MOPAC internal coordinates of N, CA, C and O (Angstrom, degrees):
PM7 1SCF
backbone

  N    0.0000 0     0.00 0     0.00 0    0    0    0
  C    1.4460 1     0.00 0     0.00 0    1    0    0
  C    1.5232 1   110.74 1     0.00 0    2    1    0
  O    1.2310 1   119.61 1   159.44 1    3    2    1
  N    1.3016 1   118.34 1   -20.56 1    3    2    1
  C    1.4482 1   121.03 1  -177.62 1    5    3    2
  C    1.5293 1   111.90 1   -61.35 1    6    5    3
  O    1.2310 1   119.80 1   150.03 1    7    6    5
  N    1.3382 1   117.98 1   -29.97 1    7    6    5
  C    1.4504 1   119.87 1  -177.38 1    9    7    6
  C    1.5222 1   112.77 1   -71.14 1   10    9    7
  O    1.2310 1   119.28 1   170.65 1   11   10    9
  N    1.3379 1   118.98 1    -9.35 1   11   10    9
  C    1.4642 1   121.02 1   178.00 1   13   11   10
  C    1.5230 1   111.28 1   -68.49 1   14   13   11
  O    1.2310 1   119.87 1   157.16 1   15   14   13
  N    1.3130 1   117.86 1   -22.84 1   15   14   13
  C    1.4596 1   120.88 1   179.60 1   17   15   14
  C    1.5242 1   111.41 1   -84.28 1   18   17   15
  O    1.2310 1   120.30 1   155.54 1   19   18   17
  N    1.3331 1   117.03 1   -24.46 1   19   18   17
  C    1.4478 1   121.11 1  -173.98 1   21   19   18
  C    1.5209 1   111.19 1   -78.07 1   22   21   19
  O    1.2310 1   120.59 1   -45.32 1   23   22   21
  N    1.3319 1   116.47 1   134.68 1   23   22   21
  C    1.4598 1   118.55 1   176.96 1   25   23   22
  C    1.5246 1   110.21 1   -72.14 1   26   25   23
  O    1.2310 1   120.58 1   -24.58 1   27   26   25
  N    1.3210 1   116.50 1   155.42 1   27   26   25
  C    1.4545 1   120.14 1   176.97 1   29   27   26
  C    1.5205 1   108.77 1  -117.06 1   30   29   27
  O    1.2310 1   120.64 1   -21.99 1   31   30   29
  N    1.3027 1   116.38 1   158.01 1   31   30   29
  C    1.4618 1   122.20 1  -179.21 1   33   31   30
  C    1.5227 1   109.98 1   -88.74 1   34   33   31
  O    1.2310 1   120.75 1   -40.54 1   35   34   33
  N    1.3103 1   116.18 1   139.46 1   35   34   33
  C    1.4566 1   121.29 1   173.59 1   37   35   34
  C    1.5213 1   108.07 1  -101.02 1   38   37   35
  O    1.2310 1   120.17 1     0.07 1   39   38   37
  N    1.3304 1   117.28 1  -179.93 1   39   38   37
  C    1.4698 1   121.10 1  -178.93 1   41   39   38
  C    1.5258 1   112.02 1   -60.73 1   42   41   39
  O    1.2310 1   120.35 1   147.99 1   43   42   41
  N    1.3226 1   116.94 1   -32.01 1   43   42   41
  C    1.4583 1   120.97 1  -178.45 1   45   43   42
  C    1.5230 1   112.28 1   -86.56 1   46   45   43
  O    1.2310 1   119.92 1   178.87 1   47   46   45
  N    1.3122 1   117.76 1    -1.13 1   47   46   45
  C    1.4465 1   121.01 1   179.44 1   49   47   46
  C    1.5151 1   113.84 1    85.30 1   50   49   47
  O    1.2310 1   120.15 1  -175.48 1   51   50   49
  N    1.3320 1   117.32 1     4.52 1   51   50   49
  C    1.4578 1   121.38 1  -179.95 1   53   51   50
  C    1.5226 1   108.49 1   -83.30 1   54   53   51
  O    1.2310 1   120.52 1   -43.31 1   55   54   53
  N    1.3033 1   116.61 1   136.69 1   55   54   53
  C    1.4598 1   119.83 1   178.84 1   57   55   54
  C    1.5173 1   110.11 1   -78.28 1   58   57   55
  O    1.2310 1   120.99 1   -39.68 1   59   58   57
  N    1.3084 1   115.71 1   140.32 1   59   58   57
  C    1.4583 1   122.12 1  -179.50 1   61   59   58
  C    1.5216 1   108.28 1  -134.45 1   62   61   59
  O    1.2310 1   120.26 1   -45.51 1   63   62   61
  N    1.3238 1   117.11 1   134.49 1   63   62   61
  C    1.4639 1   120.33 1   179.57 1   65   63   62
  C    1.5208 1   109.83 1   -78.44 1   66   65   63
  O    1.2310 1   121.16 1   -32.31 1   67   66   65
  N    1.3071 1   115.38 1   147.69 1   67   66   65
  C    1.4617 1   120.41 1   178.79 1   69   67   66
  C    1.5120 1   110.87 1   -80.04 1   70   69   67
  O    1.2310 1   121.40 1   -23.11 1   71   70   69
  N    1.3111 1   114.92 1   156.89 1   71   70   69
  C    1.4607 1   122.32 1  -177.54 1   73   71   70
  C    1.5305 1   111.11 1   -69.89 1   74   73   71
  O    1.2310 1   120.88 1   -42.15 1   75   74   73
  N    1.3175 1   115.91 1   137.85 1   75   74   73
  C    1.4661 1   122.06 1   173.51 1   77   75   74
  C    1.5288 1   106.52 1   -99.50 1   78   77   75
  O    1.2310 1   120.40 1   -61.97 1   79   78   77
  N    1.3212 1   116.84 1   118.03 1   79   78   77
  C    1.4609 1   121.50 1  -176.67 1   81   79   78
  C    1.5262 1   111.16 1  -100.03 1   82   81   79
  O    1.2310 1   121.37 1   -15.36 1   83   82   81
  N    1.3343 1   114.99 1   164.64 1   83   82   81
  C    1.4637 1   120.08 1   176.88 1   85   83   82
  C    1.5223 1   110.35 1   -61.03 1   86   85   83
  O    1.2310 1   120.36 1   144.94 1   87   86   85
  N    1.3319 1   116.92 1   -35.06 1   87   86   85
  C    1.4648 1   121.17 1   179.89 1   89   87   86
  C    1.5263 1   111.07 1   -60.08 1   90   89   87
  O    1.2310 1   120.38 1   137.55 1   91   90   89
  N    1.3178 1   116.88 1   -42.45 1   91   90   89
  C    1.4656 1   121.45 1   178.40 1   93   91   90
  C    1.5286 1   109.99 1   -63.08 1   94   93   91
  O    1.2310 1   120.53 1   135.84 1   95   94   93
  N    1.3308 1   116.59 1   -44.16 1   95   94   93
  C    1.4675 1   120.76 1  -178.84 1   97   95   94
  C    1.5284 1   111.28 1   -66.78 1   98   97   95
  O    1.2310 1   120.01 1   137.70 1   99   98   97
  N    1.3424 1   117.58 1   -42.30 1   99   98   97
  C    1.4700 1   120.74 1   177.25 1  101   99   98
  C    1.5274 1   110.66 1   -60.82 1  102  101   99
  O    1.2310 1   120.05 1   141.43 1  103  102  101
  N    1.3335 1   117.50 1   -38.57 1  103  102  101
  C    1.4674 1   121.62 1   179.44 1  105  103  102
  C    1.5314 1   110.70 1   -64.94 1  106  105  103
  O    1.2310 1   120.20 1   139.62 1  107  106  105
  N    1.3200 1   117.23 1   -40.38 1  107  106  105
  C    1.4648 1   120.48 1   178.35 1  109  107  106
  C    1.5285 1   111.14 1   -64.06 1  110  109  107
  O    1.2310 1   120.28 1   137.91 1  111  110  109
  N    1.3346 1   117.06 1   -42.09 1  111  110  109
  C    1.4724 1   120.61 1   178.42 1  113  111  110
  C    1.5257 1   109.46 1   -64.63 1  114  113  111
  O    1.2310 1   120.25 1   140.33 1  115  114  113
  N    1.3244 1   117.13 1   -39.67 1  115  114  113
  C    1.4683 1   120.86 1   177.48 1  117  115  114
  C    1.5271 1   110.80 1   -62.58 1  118  117  115
  O    1.2310 1   120.48 1   138.18 1  119  118  117
  N    1.3350 1   116.69 1   -41.82 1  119  118  117
  C    1.4702 1   120.85 1   177.94 1  121  119  118
  C    1.5316 1   111.00 1   -62.18 1  122  121  119
  O    1.2310 1   120.31 1   138.89 1  123  122  121
  N    1.3248 1   117.02 1   -41.11 1  123  122  121
  C    1.4692 1   121.27 1   178.82 1  125  123  122
  C    1.5279 1   110.14 1   -63.71 1  126  125  123
  O    1.2310 1   120.13 1   134.37 1  127  126  125
  N    1.3318 1   117.35 1   -45.63 1  127  126  125
  C    1.4673 1   120.76 1   179.02 1  129  127  126
  C    1.5299 1   111.37 1   -62.55 1  130  129  127
  O    1.2310 1   120.27 1   139.42 1  131  130  129
  N    1.3288 1   117.09 1   -40.58 1  131  130  129
  C    1.4652 1   120.47 1   178.55 1  133  131  130
  C    1.5264 1   111.19 1   -65.65 1  134  133  131
  O    1.2310 1   120.72 1   140.79 1  135  134  133
  N    1.3187 1   116.24 1   -39.21 1  135  134  133
  C    1.4664 1   120.13 1  -179.74 1  137  135  134
  C    1.5323 1   111.02 1   -66.69 1  138  137  135
  O    1.2310 1   120.39 1   141.62 1  139  138  137
  N    1.3296 1   116.86 1   -38.38 1  139  138  137
  C    1.4646 1   120.85 1  -179.23 1  141  139  138
  C    1.5271 1   112.73 1   -81.77 1  142  141  139
  O    1.2310 1   120.15 1   163.58 1  143  142  141
  N    1.3212 1   117.31 1   -16.42 1  143  142  141
  C    1.4674 1   123.01 1  -179.24 1  145  143  142
  C    1.5222 1   110.94 1    53.62 1  146  145  143
  O    1.2310 1   120.85 1  -130.65 1  147  146  145
  N    1.3393 1   115.98 1    49.35 1  147  146  145
  C    1.4594 1   122.37 1  -179.86 1  149  147  146
  C    1.5244 1   110.90 1   -79.68 1  150  149  147
  O    1.2310 1   119.63 1   -34.10 1  151  150  149
  N    1.3328 1   118.30 1   145.90 1  151  150  149
  C    1.4655 1   119.16 1   171.68 1  153  151  150
  C    1.5301 1   109.86 1   -66.09 1  154  153  151
  O    1.2310 1   120.50 1   -21.37 1  155  154  153
  N    1.3099 1   116.66 1   158.63 1  155  154  153
  C    1.4619 1   122.00 1  -175.16 1  157  155  154
  C    1.5190 1   112.80 1   -56.41 1  158  157  155
  O    1.2310 1   119.98 1   143.66 1  159  158  157
  N    1.3293 1   117.64 1   -36.34 1  159  158  157
  C    1.4645 1   119.75 1  -178.12 1  161  159  158
  C    1.5288 1   113.51 1   -84.41 1  162  161  159
  O    1.2310 1   119.48 1  -170.74 1  163  162  161
  N    1.3094 1   118.60 1     9.26 1  163  162  161
  C    1.4716 1   122.51 1   178.21 1  165  163  162
  C    1.5242 1   111.35 1  -134.47 1  166  165  163
  O    1.2310 1   119.32 1  -156.00 1  167  166  165
  N    1.2872 1   118.91 1    24.00 1  167  166  165
  C    1.4599 1   121.11 1  -173.80 1  169  167  166
  C    1.5274 1   112.24 1   -89.37 1  170  169  167
  O    1.2310 1   121.07 1   -11.69 1  171  170  169
  N    1.3232 1   115.56 1   168.31 1  171  170  169
  C    1.4516 1   122.54 1   176.18 1  173  171  170
  C    1.5235 1   108.82 1   -90.22 1  174  173  171
  O    1.2310 1   121.11 1   -36.16 1  175  174  173
  N    1.3258 1   115.48 1   143.84 1  175  174  173
  C    1.4631 1   121.39 1   179.15 1  177  175  174
  C    1.5223 1   108.83 1  -134.33 1  178  177  175
  O    1.2310 1   121.25 1   -23.76 1  179  178  177
  N    1.3248 1   115.22 1   156.24 1  179  178  177
  C    1.4529 1   121.49 1   176.75 1  181  179  178
  C    1.5190 1   108.24 1   -97.15 1  182  181  179
  O    1.2310 1   120.30 1   -57.74 1  183  182  181
  N    1.3222 1   117.03 1   122.26 1  183  182  181
  C    1.4585 1   122.03 1   179.69 1  185  183  182
  C    1.5260 1   107.85 1  -103.39 1  186  185  183
  O    1.2310 1   120.91 1   -58.00 1  187  186  185
  N    1.3347 1   115.87 1   122.00 1  187  186  185
  C    1.4567 1   121.20 1  -176.12 1  189  187  186
  C    1.5222 1   109.07 1  -122.50 1  190  189  187
  O    1.2310 1   120.48 1   -46.52 1  191  190  189
  N    1.3254 1   116.69 1   133.48 1  191  190  189
  C    1.4606 1   121.36 1   169.25 1  193  191  190
  C    1.5165 1   108.33 1  -150.93 1  194  193  191
  O    1.2310 1   120.44 1     6.54 1  195  194  193
  N    1.3205 1   116.76 1  -173.46 1  195  194  193
  C    1.4659 1   120.79 1  -175.06 1  197  195  194
  C    1.5259 1   112.87 1   -60.77 1  198  197  195
  O    1.2310 1   120.08 1   156.31 1  199  198  197
  N    1.3098 1   117.46 1   -23.69 1  199  198  197
  C    1.4653 1   120.97 1  -177.54 1  201  199  198
  C    1.5272 1   112.49 1   -83.86 1  202  201  199
  O    1.2310 1   119.19 1   166.07 1  203  202  201
  N    1.3128 1   119.15 1   -13.93 1  203  202  201
  C    1.4549 1   121.73 1   178.46 1  205  203  202
  C    1.5134 1   112.37 1   137.13 1  206  205  203
  O    1.2310 1   121.36 1    22.07 1  207  206  205
  N    1.3126 1   115.01 1  -157.93 1  207  206  205
  C    1.4559 1   123.14 1  -175.15 1  209  207  206
  C    1.5193 1   109.72 1  -114.57 1  210  209  207
  O    1.2310 1   121.17 1   -34.41 1  211  210  209
  N    1.3293 1   115.36 1   145.59 1  211  210  209
  C    1.4572 1   119.66 1   171.21 1  213  211  210
  C    1.5224 1   108.29 1  -145.42 1  214  213  211
  O    1.2310 1   120.90 1   -29.21 1  215  214  213
  N    1.3088 1   115.88 1   150.79 1  215  214  213
  C    1.4574 1   121.70 1   175.08 1  217  215  214
  C    1.5166 1   107.14 1   -92.10 1  218  217  215
  O    1.2310 1   120.74 1   -48.53 1  219  218  217
  N    1.3275 1   116.19 1   131.47 1  219  218  217
  C    1.4648 1   120.80 1   179.81 1  221  219  218
  C    1.5173 1   108.70 1  -128.31 1  222  221  219
  O    1.2310 1   121.00 1   -21.72 1  223  222  221
  N    1.3173 1   115.70 1   158.28 1  223  222  221
  C    1.4591 1   121.14 1   177.55 1  225  223  222
  C    1.5177 1   108.58 1  -122.30 1  226  225  223
  O    1.2310 1   120.97 1   -49.65 1  227  226  225
  N    1.3268 1   115.74 1   130.35 1  227  226  225
  C    1.4583 1   120.38 1   175.79 1  229  227  226
  C    1.5182 1   107.07 1   -72.52 1  230  229  227
  O    1.2310 1   120.53 1   -51.66 1  231  230  229
  N    1.3433 1   116.60 1   128.34 1  231  230  229
  C    1.4652 1   119.32 1  -172.20 1  233  231  230
  C    1.5172 1   114.52 1  -113.15 1  234  233  231
  O    1.2310 1   120.15 1   171.11 1  235  234  233
  N    1.3408 1   117.33 1    -8.89 1  235  234  233
  C    1.4608 1   117.86 1   178.17 1  237  235  234
  C    1.5262 1   110.23 1  -151.26 1  238  237  235
  O    1.2310 1   120.93 1    -6.20 1  239  238  237
  N    1.3208 1   115.83 1   173.80 1  239  238  237
  C    1.4601 1   120.48 1  -177.38 1  241  239  238
  C    1.5217 1   112.82 1   -68.84 1  242  241  239
  O    1.2310 1   119.61 1   159.55 1  243  242  241
  N    1.3255 1   118.35 1   -20.45 1  243  242  241
  C    1.4596 1   121.98 1   179.83 1  245  243  242
  C    1.5216 1   113.10 1   -79.66 1  246  245  243
  O    1.2310 1   120.12 1   174.09 1  247  246  245
  N    1.3298 1   117.37 1    -5.91 1  247  246  245
  C    1.4624 1   121.11 1   178.55 1  249  247  246
  C    1.5138 1   114.11 1    93.92 1  250  249  247
  O    1.2310 1   120.03 1  -167.70 1  251  250  249
  N    1.3445 1   117.55 1    12.30 1  251  250  249
  C    1.4593 1   120.59 1   177.49 1  253  251  250
  C    1.5231 1   110.87 1   -63.04 1  254  253  251
  O    1.2310 1   120.49 1   -38.02 1  255  254  253
  N    1.3249 1   116.66 1   141.98 1  255  254  253
  C    1.4577 1   121.58 1  -177.60 1  257  255  254
  C    1.5175 1   111.05 1  -122.39 1  258  257  255
  O    1.2310 1   121.29 1   -28.13 1  259  258  257
  N    1.3159 1   115.13 1   151.87 1  259  258  257
  C    1.4536 1   121.71 1   170.42 1  261  259  258
  C    1.5220 1   107.82 1  -126.46 1  262  261  259
  O    1.2310 1   120.32 1   -42.13 1  263  262  261
  N    1.3178 1   116.99 1   137.87 1  263  262  261
  C    1.4636 1   121.55 1  -178.18 1  265  263  262
  C    1.5185 1   111.15 1   -75.83 1  266  265  263
  O    1.2310 1   121.41 1   -37.12 1  267  266  265
  N    1.3147 1   114.91 1   142.88 1  267  266  265
  C    1.4591 1   122.48 1   173.86 1  269  267  266
  C    1.5251 1   105.61 1  -108.45 1  270  269  267
  O    1.2310 1   119.65 1   -65.36 1  271  270  269
  N    1.2872 1   118.28 1   114.64 1  271  270  269
  C    1.4645 1   121.69 1  -175.67 1  273  271  270
  C    1.5135 1   109.71 1   113.22 1  274  273  271
  O    1.2310 1   120.69 1   -14.32 1  275  274  273
  N    1.3152 1   116.29 1   165.68 1  275  274  273
  C    1.4569 1   121.15 1  -172.40 1  277  275  274
  C    1.5214 1   114.06 1   -97.18 1  278  277  275
  O    1.2310 1   119.75 1   161.62 1  279  278  277
  N    1.3101 1   118.08 1   -18.38 1  279  278  277
  C    1.4557 1   120.71 1  -176.12 1  281  279  278
  C    1.5284 1   109.74 1  -154.02 1  282  281  279
  O    1.2310 1   120.66 1   -14.41 1  283  282  281
  N    1.3296 1   116.35 1   165.59 1  283  282  281
  C    1.4588 1   121.11 1   175.60 1  285  283  282
  C    1.5191 1   108.72 1   -75.64 1  286  285  283
  O    1.2310 1   121.27 1   -32.21 1  287  286  285
  N    1.3115 1   115.18 1   147.79 1  287  286  285
  C    1.4508 1   120.78 1  -173.46 1  289  287  286
  C    1.5270 1   111.08 1  -120.36 1  290  289  287
  O    1.2310 1   120.88 1   -19.38 1  291  290  289
  N    1.3222 1   115.92 1   160.62 1  291  290  289
  C    1.4577 1   120.16 1   170.45 1  293  291  290
  C    1.5280 1   107.72 1   -73.48 1  294  293  291
  O    1.2310 1   120.36 1   -10.46 1  295  294  293
  N    1.3057 1   116.91 1   169.54 1  295  294  293
  C    1.4645 1   120.52 1  -179.93 1  297  295  294
  C    1.5284 1   111.05 1   -60.11 1  298  297  295
  O    1.2310 1   120.39 1   138.93 1  299  298  297
  N    1.3115 1   116.86 1   -41.07 1  299  298  297
  C    1.4647 1   120.21 1  -178.83 1  301  299  298
  C    1.5335 1   111.21 1   -68.11 1  302  301  299
  O    1.2310 1   120.36 1   137.50 1  303  302  301
  N    1.3289 1   116.92 1   -42.50 1  303  302  301
  C    1.4678 1   119.74 1   176.86 1  305  303  302
  C    1.5237 1   110.55 1   -61.87 1  306  305  303
  O    1.2310 1   120.40 1   137.60 1  307  306  305
  N    1.3260 1   116.83 1   -42.40 1  307  306  305
  C    1.4723 1   120.29 1   179.37 1  309  307  306
  C    1.5243 1   110.49 1   -64.89 1  310  309  307
  O    1.2310 1   120.11 1   142.40 1  311  310  309
  N    1.3200 1   117.40 1   -37.60 1  311  310  309
  C    1.4637 1   121.23 1   178.18 1  313  311  310
  C    1.5287 1   110.15 1   -57.80 1  314  313  311
  O    1.2310 1   120.64 1   130.03 1  315  314  313
  N    1.3275 1   116.38 1   -49.97 1  315  314  313
  C    1.4608 1   119.54 1  -178.92 1  317  315  314
  C    1.5297 1   111.95 1   -69.40 1  318  317  315
  O    1.2310 1   119.89 1   147.04 1  319  318  317
  N    1.3165 1   117.82 1   -32.96 1  319  318  317
  C    1.4708 1   122.73 1   175.35 1  321  319  318
  C    1.5289 1   109.93 1   -61.56 1  322  321  319
  O    1.2310 1   120.35 1   130.78 1  323  322  321
  N    1.3388 1   116.93 1   -49.22 1  323  322  321
  C    1.4674 1   121.18 1  -179.41 1  325  323  322
  C    1.5220 1   111.60 1   -68.37 1  326  325  323
  O    1.2310 1   120.12 1   141.12 1  327  326  325
  N    1.3228 1   117.37 1   -38.88 1  327  326  325
  C    1.4648 1   120.43 1   176.78 1  329  327  326
  C    1.5227 1   110.46 1   -60.97 1  330  329  327
  O    1.2310 1   120.28 1   140.28 1  331  330  329
  N    1.3288 1   117.07 1   -39.72 1  331  330  329
  C    1.4617 1   120.83 1   178.29 1  333  331  330
  C    1.5207 1   111.95 1   -62.58 1  334  333  331
  O    1.2310 1   120.63 1   137.56 1  335  334  333
  N    1.3292 1   116.41 1   -42.44 1  335  334  333
  C    1.4698 1   120.07 1   177.28 1  337  335  334
  C    1.5191 1   110.07 1   -63.24 1  338  337  335
  O    1.2310 1   120.59 1   133.88 1  339  338  337
  N    1.3110 1   116.48 1   -46.12 1  339  338  337
  C    1.4704 1   121.32 1  -178.44 1  341  339  338
  C    1.5330 1   111.07 1   -62.25 1  342  341  339
  O    1.2310 1   120.27 1   135.06 1  343  342  341
  N    1.3088 1   117.10 1   -44.94 1  343  342  341
  C    1.4700 1   120.79 1   179.38 1  345  343  342
  C    1.5267 1   110.15 1   -64.38 1  346  345  343
  O    1.2310 1   120.36 1   140.34 1  347  346  345
  N    1.3308 1   116.91 1   -39.66 1  347  346  345
  C    1.4629 1   120.44 1   177.69 1  349  347  346
  C    1.5186 1   112.52 1   -62.39 1  350  349  347
  O    1.2310 1   120.61 1   140.70 1  351  350  349
  N    1.3425 1   116.44 1   -39.30 1  351  350  349
  C    1.4649 1   119.72 1   178.35 1  353  351  350
  C    1.5159 1   111.71 1   -65.37 1  354  353  351
  O    1.2310 1   120.45 1   138.45 1  355  354  353
  N    1.3337 1   116.74 1   -41.55 1  355  354  353
  C    1.4611 1   119.65 1   178.50 1  357  355  354
  C    1.5275 1   110.99 1   -69.05 1  358  357  355
  O    1.2310 1   120.09 1   145.52 1  359  358  357
  N    1.3255 1   117.44 1   -34.48 1  359  358  357
  C    1.4654 1   120.26 1   177.35 1  361  359  358
  C    1.5208 1   110.74 1   -65.71 1  362  361  359
  O    1.2310 1   120.28 1   141.07 1  363  362  361
  N    1.3336 1   117.08 1   -38.93 1  363  362  361
  C    1.4723 1   120.16 1   177.18 1  365  363  362
  C    1.5235 1   110.99 1   -62.21 1  366  365  363
  O    1.2310 1   120.47 1   138.42 1  367  366  365
  N    1.3310 1   116.71 1   -41.58 1  367  366  365
  C    1.4685 1   119.94 1   178.19 1  369  367  366
  C    1.5183 1   110.99 1   -63.83 1  370  369  367
  O    1.2310 1   120.44 1   137.51 1  371  370  369
  N    1.3250 1   116.75 1   -42.49 1  371  370  369
  C    1.4625 1   119.89 1   179.18 1  373  371  370
  C    1.5108 1   111.19 1   -63.88 1  374  373  371
  O    1.2310 1   120.00 1   142.07 1  375  374  373
  N    1.3160 1   117.60 1   -37.93 1  375  374  373
  C    1.4663 1   121.54 1   179.55 1  377  375  374
  C    1.5237 1   110.00 1   -65.93 1  378  377  375
  O    1.2310 1   120.42 1   138.82 1  379  378  377
  N    1.3445 1   116.81 1   -41.18 1  379  378  377
  C    1.4685 1   120.15 1   177.88 1  381  379  378
  C    1.5190 1   110.81 1   -62.36 1  382  381  379
  O    1.2310 1   120.76 1   140.10 1  383  382  381
  N    1.3525 1   116.15 1   -39.90 1  383  382  381
  C    1.4649 1   119.56 1   179.77 1  385  383  382
  C    1.5235 1   111.14 1   -64.84 1  386  385  383
  O    1.2310 1   119.95 1   143.16 1  387  386  385
  N    1.3304 1   117.70 1   -36.84 1  387  386  385
  C    1.4649 1   121.10 1   179.04 1  389  387  386
  C    1.5169 1   110.87 1   -67.29 1  390  389  387
  O    1.2310 1   119.98 1   143.01 1  391  390  389
  N    1.3120 1   117.65 1   -36.99 1  391  390  389
  C    1.4679 1   121.66 1  -179.06 1  393  391  390
  C    1.5191 1   110.16 1   -67.00 1  394  393  391
  O    1.2310 1   119.69 1   143.94 1  395  394  393
  N    1.3329 1   118.21 1   -36.06 1  395  394  393
  C    1.4585 1   122.45 1  -177.88 1  397  395  394
  C    1.5254 1   112.17 1   -68.29 1  398  397  395
  O    1.2310 1   120.19 1   156.18 1  399  398  397
  N    1.3357 1   117.24 1   -23.82 1  399  398  397
  C    1.4608 1   120.41 1  -177.96 1  401  399  398
  C    1.4606 1   111.31 1   -69.52 1  402  401  399
  O    1.2310 1   120.10 1   180.00 1  403  402  401

């Protein structure tokens, strides 16, 4: 998945970014939920509609959601938003491991 961030060369030598798909975004949200080990009724979900993407968290057993973030994002913005959360979670784990030493 790391190669999705890397630009590729076209015939003219111009760099072009690769497409960010819903599948990639769903996988990132799944990775975040697995890292946090949230129960099913408290997990993060990706909310998609014509206006864009937003990260939401299920807050009760009835399926109520609350948005994480201030506005809907494009697929690329959401990709970097989710990557930032994921990297932050792994950094927290690494910091905890250093403290235990």
